[in-house]
N, C-alpha and C positions, 0 to 999 in steps of 0.2 A: 185508167191507170196510165200515168206519164212514164215515159221511158227516160231513164237516168242519161245524162251525157258523160262522156268521158271526164270533162272537166269537173262535173259534180263528184264522180267517183273518186277522182284523184285527190279532190279536196277534203272528201271525208276519209281517205285512206290513213291508217295509222300503222307505220311499219312494226311497232311493237306488239300490236294486237292482231293485225290482219296479216299474218305471216305467209299465209299460202294464197292469197288473191293477188295475182298479178296479171290476169287476163279478164276480159270483160264477161265471158260466160261463167267464170269463177264468181265474180261479183253477182251476176243475175242467179246463179245457183244458190248463193248465201241469202240473197233477197227472198227467193222462193221459200227456203227453209225458214226464214223469219216470218214471213207472211202466213205459212201454214202452220206455225207453231210446232215446228218439227225440227229443231235445230240439231238433234242427235243425228240425223240423216243427211247432213250438209253434203257429204260427198256423193250421194245419190242424186241430189238436186242439181249438184255441179255437173255430173255425167249427163244427166238429162238435158241441161242447158247447153251442153257441148255438142250433143248428138242430135237433138230433137229440133225441128223447126220452131223458131220462137213464137209464130203466130198460133201454133198448137198448145204451146205452155201458157201463153197469155190467155188463150180462150178457157183452158181448164181452170186457170188461177181465178179468172173473173167469175166462173162457175161457183167455185168454192168460196170465194170471198162473199158472194151474194147469199150463201146458204148459212144455216145456224148449226153446222155439223159440229159435233164434238170431237171427230177425228178427221181434221182437214187433210191430213196427209194421205189417208187412205180413200178419202172421196177425191182428192186430186188424181191419184193413180188410176181410180176406177174411171174418171172422166177421160184421161188419156187413152185409156183402153177403149172406151166408147169412140173416140176421135180416130182409132185406127193406128195409134202410135206403136203398139205392140202387136204387130202381125206375126202370126206363127210361120215360122220359117219352115220349108220344107225339110222333113227328116232325110238324110242320105239313104239310098237304097243299099241293102246288102247285096255283095256279090253272089 
């Protein structure tokens, strides 16, 4: 999977349709939602693209693209969990 250059992203940017895409991570989040056929959850993928290291997202995406899963979004989230993206944060102790 080749990474898109900023020039490519800007060339395909349509200000009438792509109203909320102004940062690179937003573009990558939209790209994830399209590849996973889960465009209803664009905001989730944009948040993941902003807060998650890109190599982990790309590894999970490659795993899903190579599969024949019906629910690619769920498999993507499972793979991210397997990669340790969603570590349990310690609960605060009560006084």
